[in-house]
C-alpha positions, 0 to 999 in steps of 0.5 A, a space after each residue: 617875625 618871620 623871613 622873607 624868603 618862604 625857604 628858609 623860615 623860623 618863626 617868634 611866637 610872643 606870650 603873654 610870659 616873659 617866655 617866647 617860643 621860636 619855631 624852625 622846621 627842618 627837613 631831618 632829624 639830623 638838622 635838628 639835632 645840630 639845630 640843638 646843639 648850637 643852642 646848648 653852646 649858646 647857652 639855652 638849657 637842653 629842656 628848653 628845647 625839645 625836637 618833634 618828629 615821626 608824632 601823629 598830626 595831632 600832636 603837631 598841631 597841638 604843640 604849636 598851638 600851644 605855643 601861640 601858631 592858628 590852628 590852620 597853620 598848626 595842621 600844615 606843618 603837622 602834614 607836612 611832616 608826615 614824609 618827614 622832615 624834624 620840628 625844632 620848637 625852643 623855649 627863651 627869654 625874650 632877649 636872647 630869643 633873637 638868638 635863637 632866631 638867627 641859630 635856626 635860620 643859619 641851618 636852612 629852617 624851613 616853610 611846611 611848603 618848603 620841605 613837601 618840596 624838598 620831599 617829593 625832589 627825592 629819587 628811590 634808589 634801590 640798592 642791594 649789596 653783599 659783602 666781603 668777609 674773612 675772619 682772622 687767627 689772632 693769637 694772643 696768651 692768656 694767662 691763668 696763675 696756680 703753684 702749690 700751697 704748705 698747710 699745716 695740719 696738726 693730727 692726733 694718735 695713740 701711743 703706748 709705751 711698756 714700763 716696768 715700775 717696782 712697787 714695794 708693800 708691808 704685809 701685817 703677820 699675827 703669830 700666836 704666842 705663849 711664852 712665860 716673860 721673866 721678870 726683867 724681861 717682862 720690865 723692857 717690855 712694857 715700854 713704849 715706842 713705835 715701829 716704821 716699815 716704808 715701801 717706795 713705789 713707781 707710778 708711769 710718768 709721762 712727758 712730751 718732746 717736739 722733734 722737726 723730723 722733715 721740713 719743705 720748702 717751696 721753690 719757684 722756676 721760670 722759663 719759656 717755651 713755643 707752642 704752635 696754634 692752629 684753627 679755622 678760619 673762614 672767607 666769604 666772597 662775592 661771585 658776580 654771575 650773569 642771570 640770564 635773560 628770559 623773554 617775557 610772555 605777551 598776551 594778543 589784544 
């Protein structure tokens, strides 16, 4: 099915399956993208819509033959698109094919001949431009985080103290004696008994006691200060100058 007006043409290619290929040729990729957007809004899956642009003739022809076009007509699309244009191929269920066709026609789908005519009527314009660029100095505030931290560490050191100890010792002294006991002394002498002498000795005893000798505290004070910031900015200006005209050389025939 096609439109009577050759300048606005989109076509439905019936296949033997339950899906239909809808073909639309447009002046540029921007229009083709809009068609894709409208089809998506209408409920068509994005994966079922394909845009062909800036590809080889064989690729376009092969895709259209696959969609149901005759080889000669498919080639005419491919050749026309070597100068520009974009082709939209949508695969849709049979009951939605007319909706896709109407959408493509609303964006003025073209025939290959109409596309060539539009592209041929374009005029090439050469434009050269220069930019005026100016830098601006922007001053902001960058915050950095710092401060002080109290950290406790435990260290050890040897401490020596001198202490006087009292010490007692028991000494045993043997003395040789040669003396005869009288009978009454002898009776008293042979008696069992124990003689003890107690001594006292001292040894050092070490104990530890912790004392707080200093306290360190952190406090924060806030304030404001003014800082003058300077920098160099650049500006690029454009000056228009006349070019001296020089006579072109000529050749005698």
